[in-house]
N, C-alpha and C positions, 0 to 999 in steps of 0.2 A: 310496667310499660316503659320503654326507653324514651328518652327525649333527645332532641338535637339542637345544638346552638351553633350558628354560623357566625364567624367573625368577619366584619366588613373590610378590614384592612389586614394585609398580609404582614407577617413578620419577616425580617431579613434572615434568609437562610445562611447558615454558617458556610463560609467559603471552604469547600472541601474538594477532595479529588479522589478519583477512583483507584483503589488498590486492587490490582489484579491478583487474586488469590489462587492457589492451586486448588484442584477439584476437591481434594479431601478437606482442606481447610475451609473452603467455601461451604461445603456440606455441613461442617461442624457449626459454623456461625449461623447458617440459615435455620437449621433444625433444632439446635440446642436451646432449651428453655427450662425454667425450673418447674417442678411439679407442684400443683396446688395442694396436693395431699402431703407432700413431703417437706415443703418449705414454708416457713413463716415469713410473709412478705415484709413484716416489720424488721426482720433480721437481715434482709438482703442489703448488700452494700450498693449504694447508688452508683450507676455506671455512666460516665460521661464520655462523649465522643472526643477523641483527640483529632484535631484538624490542623492542617498547615495554615500559615498566614494567608491573607487574601492575595498577596503578591509574593511569588516565589523568590527566594534569595538569588542574587546574581550567581550564575553558573561559573565554576572555575574555568580558567582558560585552558585550552587543550594545547598539546605540543606535538609537532612532527619531529621525530628524531632519526639520526642515522644519515648515511649517504643517500643521495638521490632525493633530497628535500628541496622543494621550491616554495619559497615564501612569496605569496602571490602579490602582495602590495608592492614588492620591489619591481614588479613588471608593469606597473601603472604609470603612464606619463606624469611626471611631477606637476606639470602645469594644469593637469586635469584631475589630480588626485582628490582634492577636497570636494569638488563637485560630484565626482563619481561615488565617493563614500557617502555623501548626503543622499543621493538618489538610491543607492543600494540599501541604506537604512530604511528609507520609506517603503521600498518594495518588499523588504523583509518583514516590516510591520504588517503590510497587507497580506503577505503570505501566511503570517502567523494567525491572522484573523480567519483566513480561509480554512486553515488546517487544524485549528484547535477549538475546543469547546469545554464545557463543564465536565464532559466525560473523561478528560485528560487529568482531572484533579485526583488527588490521593485521598482515599477514605480508609479509616481503620474501623473495622467492625467491632462493636461492643461485645464483651464476654458476658455470659450468664444473663442474657437479656430476655425479658418476657415477650419481646416484640418479634413477630414473624413477618417477613417482607421479602419481595423478590430482589435478590442480590445481583442478578444479571439476567439478561434475556427479555426484559420488558421493553418492547419497541412499539411506537405509535406512529401513525401517519400524521403529518402536519395538519393541524386544525380539525382533526377528526376525534370525536369522543370515543374513549376506550376504557373498559373496566380495568382497574388495577388488580392483578391477581395476587392471591396469597397473603393478604393483610389479615392477621389474626393476633389477638392478644391472649397470652397464656398467663393467667394470674390467679392467685389464691382468693378465697372468699373475702369480699369487701362490701361495704354498704353502697358504694358508688364506684363506677368505672368511668374513666375519662381519658381519651386519647386525642391528640392533635396531629394533623397532617398539613404540611405547607409546601408550596412549590414556588418557583420564580418565573418560569417561562410558559405557564399555562394556568388553567383554572380547574377547580375541583367541584364535584357535585355528587349527590346520592340518587341513584336511579329509582329506588323503591318508594320514594316519598310521593304522597299525593299532591295535588295542585295547591292545597291550602298550607302545605308544609314547606314550600319551595322558596319562601322569602329569604333573600340573601344568598341563594345558591349561585355558583359560578364565580367564586372568589378564589384568591390564591391560598387561603388558609381555611381549614374546616376543623371544627371540634365536635367530637361525638361523645356523648356520655349516656350512661344507663345504669340502672340498679341491677340489671341482668347481664351477665357476661355473654350468654348465648345471644341475647338481643343485640348487644353491642357488636359482636362478631358478625352477626347477620347484616348489620348496617355497613360494617367495614367491607364486607363482600360485595357491596353495591356501589362503592365509591368509584367514580369515573374521573379520568384526566383528559383534558382537551388542551392541546398546545395553542398558544397565542402567537407563535412565530412561524413563519413559513420559510424553511430552508431545506436544502436537499438532505443534509445530515448535520444534526446538532444534538443537543441534549439538555436535560434538566436534572436537578438533584432534589429528590423528595425528602423532606425532614419529618420524621415520624417519632412522636414522643408519648411517653406514659410516665407520669410522676417524675422520678429523677432519671429515668432511662431515656436515652436518645439513640436514634439510628438514622442513617442516611442511605438511600438507595438510588441508583441511576435510572433515568428514563431516556431511552434512545429515541430521538425524533428523526425519522428518516422517511423520505419519499420512496414508495415502492418502485421497482424497476422492472422493465419488460425483458424477459429472456431473449437472448440473441443466439440462435443455435445454427450449427452447420450440419448439413446432411453429408455424412462421410461416404455414403454409397457402398459399393461392394469391392472396389479395387483401389490400388494406390493412386491411380489417375484422378479419382474423385476426392482424394484426401489431401494430396500434396501438389503444390506448384513449385517448380524450381525457379529461383530468382537470382539474377546477377546484375552487376553494373560493369559497363565497359567504357574504355577511353583509349583510343589510338592503338588498340590491340586486337585487330580483327583476325589475325592469324591464330593467336591463342584462343580467341573466342570460338572460331570454327572447330579447332581441335577439341575444346570442351564440349561443344554440341555433339560432335561425332561420338565422343566417349559416352555421353548421356544416352544417345540413341542406341548404343550397343546393349545397354541394360534396361532402358526405359523408352520403348519405341513411341509411345503415345502420350507421355506425360507433358503437360503444358510447361513451356519455358518463357519467362518474362525477362526482357532485357531493357535496362535503362541505359541510354547511350548519349553521352555528352561530348562525343568526339568533335574535333574542329571541322572535319569534312566527313559527315556521316555516310556510311555505306549500307545499303540494304542487306539485311541478313535473311536469307531464304531458308525455307524448311517448313514442314508441317507442324501445326500447333505451336508456333513461335510468335510471340507478340513483342515487337521492338518499338520502344517509345523514345523518340528523338527529343533531346533537351537542348536548351541554349548551350553554346560551347563552354566547356570547362567549368560547369557548375559545381562539380566536386562530388566526393565520395558519399557523404551522408544525404545530400540532396537527391542523388540517384537512388539510394536505398529507399528513401521516402516515396519517391515516385513509383518504383517497382512494387513495393509492398502495398501501396494504395490500390493497385490493380488486381490483387490476389482475391479470388472468390472461393478458395478452398479453406478448410479449417486450419491447415498448416501450410507453411512455406519452407523450402529448403534453401538456405543461403549458401552460395558458392562464389568464390572469386573467378574471374574470367580466364585465369591461367591454371585452373585445376584440371585434373583428369579422373574420370570415374574408373573404378576397378571393380573386381568381383567382391571387394570388401566394402564397397560403398552401398551399404544396405539401408536405404531410406526406411523400409518396412520395420527394421529393427528399432529405429528411433521412434517411429510411430507407436510401436508396441509399448515402449517405455512411457511415452506421453499418455497414451490411452489408459494404461494401468495406473497412472499417477495424475489424476485430473488437475491437481494444483500446479503442476509443472507448466512453465511458460516457454523455456528455452532449453534445448538439449544439444550440446556440442559433441563433436567427434574428434578425430585425430588427422593431422595433415602430414604427409611424408616430408621429412626434412625439418619439420617444426615440432613434431610430436603432439602429444595430447596437452596443448597449452591451455591452462586455466589459472585463475587467480582469485584471491579473496579481496574484498573491499570492506574496510572498517571505518565508519564515520563517527566522529565525536562532535557534539553540538558546539562546545566551547561557549564563550559568552556572546551575547547578541551584538556587541559592538565590533569585536575583532573577526568573528566568523568561526566556522568549524574547521576541523582537521580531517583529511581523508588519507588513509593509508592503504596502498595497493601492494599486495605481496603475492608473488608467483608461486605456483605449485602447492596451493593450500585448498584442501577440501574439508567439509564439515562432518558428513556422515554418509554411508552408502544409501542409495535409493532402494527402498524395500523391494525385494524380489529380483533385483538386478545387481549382482555383485560387481560387475564391471563398470557401474555408474555411481557417481558420488555427487552430492550437492556441493555447489561452489557459488561464487559471485559473478564470474565472467568466464567466457570460453573463447576459443579460436574462431576464425572466419569461416567455419564450417558448422552450421547449426540448423536444427529444425526449430522453427518458431511457431508459437500459437498466434495466429494472425491477429485476432482482436486484441490480445494482450500487448503485443509488440506495437501495434498502431497507437495504443493509448500512451505509450512512452515516447515513441517517435525517435527520429534521428535528426540531430541539430544541423540544419543546413549551413550554418556558419562555419562548420568544420569541413574544409574542402580537401586538404591534401592527405594528412595522416590523422585517422580517427578510428577508434574501435572501442577501447576501454570506456570512452565517454558515454556510449550508449548504455553500458551496464552501470555506470555511475548515476545516470539519470533514472535508471530503473531500479536502483537499490531501494529495497523496502517494498517494492511492488511486483517485481519479477522473481519467480522461483526458478533458479538455474541449476543445471546439472551437466556433468561431463562424462562421456562414455568412451571407453577404450576399444570397444569391439566394432566400431564403425570408423572407417578411414577413407581417405582420398589421396591421390597422388598430386604432385606439383610438377608442372611442365618445366623443362629446362629453360633457363633465362635466355631471352633473345634481346640482344642489344637494340635499344630504341632511344636515341638521344633526345628526341622531341618529347617522348613520354616521360623520360627521366627528369627533364627540365621542369615538368609540372608535378611529378610524383614526389621528388625529393623535397623534404621540408626545409625551408630556409629559417634563419634565426628570427626573422620578423614574424614568420608564421607561428613559431613557438611562443614568442612574446605575446602575440595577439591571443593565442589559445589560453595561456595562463591568465592574462588579464580578463578574458571572457569567463573563466572559472571563478575568478575573484568575485565578479558581480553575479553571474547567473546562479552559481551554486553556493553563494555566500560563504566562500572558503577563505580561511586564513593561509593554509598551506596544503600541499600535496606531497606525500612521500611515495616514490616508486621504488619498491623493494623487490 
């Protein structure tokens, strides 16, 4: 008959981190154990877990090299520099708290271990009791078997025990021992975990030991989310909204609308308008939203996208012209076939299939990271679409997944010249591709002195933008290649 001993005080879990193994290596470490018939337990070499120190060493500084490098601290007003750096450091500290957890730590799985445990995929709802799956001991014959399990952000218990056996349950460490291996494994199969912290997404590390063998596995603590779905209906009009931003260019805007109606007679068009003296735009299924004057490029994008009710929106500039090659359906086909995609760009006459890569290095916490943008770089083809490739950013002609783009948003502080900045903010969350088989024309330029006086970026605008990146994106430098 097995017996249970609960320990009233938890032991400190080694500070470890999750090492993301390839599928084959993970399978090896999960399944591999020694056979009780083939191995003498006394001849096994004790296996210890290798762990990183409790605090990671200082990260090496990153470098932006080549022409087109902006060192951002040089664009901060000298009389404000110390105060800005202090505030930035505090905001970065809070950002780190929001975005990191024990799940980011590195763990090395022990070799030749008799312990079986869930190496990934064990997720619990905050504060809810959940059985831990897959806990098994594979050991040769002994007089007594004893394992210990401990956690730091929750408590453990055994479901199968009667009321008289529950003294001490609900602690951070539990020790189970038995003279029968099958009885012990039966008890292991009844161990539950209940988190004691309430967060939307965090984690815990469970420390599992048997004799000289140690293993650590992650527990994801995550609140469940409700799906948000879009009914795409039966035609392009229920799937896509065309979106644009206009400022002092009503002649070009009317030409754009006329070209849209040549190919898409009923599709909804949303216009964000921050012109100095707004003019009403007439036409069926057109929504014109008047903004305060000269609020800028990204503020207009935010407003327009906020009013989209379809699964996708098609972003166009107000001086574009639809042609028979502007096939929105083709981009929808790519997105629908690749549900992970968030943005798919096309090609603009006179500009070509503009796309670029973004590579970010953390650097050290004090100086900030380094961002390198390089034009005409793709990563790999989109499966099933040889004319499309994954990249980091695309031209001002793209189909966007409405909910994904809203989560990133467009920074309204960027008024005059802004495009790459959206993809910078979305790096790591937006999956982007560029396709060459969908294109649009660009209208001939019409001289407009008043428009140009707002559109052309001044040196102060550039200084303000670089200073903004220094703080907001915690960057040391940007390289535009």
